[in-house]
N, C-alpha and C positions, 0 to 999 in steps of 0.2 A: 504494500500500500504506500502511495506517495506521502511524503511528509505533510503536505497541505491537507490531504484527506484525513490523516491521522489526527492532526490538530483539530479539525472540525469535529470529528467523531468524539474525541476526548472532551472538547468544549461542550458539546451537546450533552454528554453523559454527566459532566460536572454541573452544568446549568440545571439539568433536570433533577439531579439529586440534592443539590444544595441551594438552588435559586441563583439566578444571574447576579444579583447584587452581592452575593456572598462569595463569589469566585473572582479571583484576579488573574491577570495574564501570567504572573509568577506561579500561581497554583497550577495553571495549565502546563506551563513549561516543566515544572517539577514532576507533575504526574506523568509526563511523556519522557522525562529524563533527557530533555534538550535544553540548550541555553536560551535565555530570554531573547538574545539577539537572533537566534535561529527562528524563533517564533515571530519576532518582529519583521524578519525578512519576508515572511509569507503574509502576515496580517499586521497592519500598522495600528495595533491597539485593540482593545476589547470591542469598541464600536464596529470595527471592521469585521470582527468575528460574528457579532450579532447580525450585521447586515447579511453576511453569507448564509447564516443559519436560517434567517427569515426568507431569503431567496429560495433556499432549499424547500422550506415549507410551502411557499407560494407555488413553486413548480410542482410539488407533489400533489397539490389539490386543484391546480388549474383546470385539468380535464374534467374533474368532478363537477365544477361549477359552471361549465359552459351551458348556456340556455339555447333552446331550439323552439322557435315560435310554432313550428309545425307539429310539435308533440301535443296530442290531444288525449292521451291515455297513459297511465302509469301502471306498469306491471309490478306485482308484489316483489319479484326478484330484483327488479331494477331499483326500487325504493330501498330494499334491504342493502343492496350492494353500495348504493350512494351513501347511506348513513354509516355503514360499517367501515368503508374506506375513509370517510371523513373523520370519524372518531379515532380511527387508527392513526391518522396523520396528526390529529390534535394530541393524542397521547404520546406519540413519538417526539413531538416538539412541545411537550407540556410546560416547559419553563415559560413559554410565551403566554400561556393562559392561566398561570398561577396568580398573576396580578397585572393583567394587560393594561389597564388604565394607568397604573403607576409606572409601568415600563415605558409607555408612550410619553408620559410627562417628563421622564428623565432622558429619553431619546426622541426628540421631536421628529426626526426623519422617519421613525417607525410608524407614526400616525399616517404619513403619506403612503407608506407601504401597506398598512393593514386596513385603512379605511376602504380602499377599492375592493379588498378581499371581503370585508363585511358586506359591502353593497352587492357584490356578486353572490355571496351566500344567500342574502335576502331574496334576490331575484330568482335564484335557482329554486329555493323552497316555495316561493310564490308561484312559480310555474308548476310545481308539483301539486299544490293546492288547487290551482285553476284547472289542471288536467283532471284531478279527482272530482272536482265539482262539475266540470263539463261532461264527464262520463256518467254522472248521476250517483257516484259513490259517496261524495261528501255533501252533507246537508248543513250548510252554513251560509248565511247571507254575507254581503260584502264586509260589513262591520265585524261580524264574527270571524271571518277569514283573516281580517287584519289583526285581530287580537290573537288568534291562533298562530299566525305568522310571527308576531312579536314573541310569543312564548317559545316557539321553536328556535328562533334566532338566539334568544337569551339562554336557552338550554345549551346550544352549541358553544356559546362564548363563555359561559360561567359554570358549566357542568363540572369541570375539573376542579375549580376553586371550591365548589360546594362539596365535592367528594373529599378533598383534602381536609376540610373542616369537620365533616360529619362521619366520613368513612375513609380515613387515611390509608387503610390497608386494602382498599378496593378501588384501584384506579384502572380497572379493566374497561376498555372501550365498550364492551358489551352493555354495561350499565347505562352508558350514554345513549346507545341505540334503543335500548328498551324504554328509556324515559321519553325519547322522541316519539316512538311508536305509541306509547301509552297516552301521550298528549293528543295524538291524532285519532286514536281509536273511537272515543265517544261520539265523534262527529260523523262517523262513517255509517253507511247502511249495513244491513245484516251480513251481506257477502263481504263487504270491506272489513268489517269487524272480525269476521272469521279468519280472513287471510292475514290480518295484522296480528291476531292472537297466535296464529301459527308461526309468524316470524318471531314474536316475543318468546314463544316456547322453544324456539331453536336454541336459545342460549341457556335453557334450563338444565 
């Protein structure tokens, strides 16, 4: 593995385990048994490391959040795969979501990176709700769909923080997927509720 890649992997592990604010570039260099100068050759400080890790996260989720206006129906497997891969990416880069608002306040460029991602997330989930409503599976008017959309987006953004507070030993992405499906289930028709229950049970 190239030194640059080793540095990024080590930084991600340390950020995830200890929190970004508690890790220094010296900690990273010591963990890798390289000189601080060698690390600085590849990354000019901790902000550069953060930028690279955020870019990796955005790249890993970009395909998931692409919208398609021609989609008028959502298959159960497609919904499950979207949520599963999304929460896997969030768990892999969990340092980002442990205190996102605080992190953005300390690194202003991060807001410019993450705000478009949040907007894309909202548009993708809105498309899912519209497709379910258009196919007759989702029984919710416009205002109800907006509130449901807000709840789904909030769960994506803050699920990990909630888990760390209430269930610190259960950071399995499956619990995030189950929570999302559970929010959606009451608004679905009988058929929709049955296939969502089947998706939830998959993690049982």
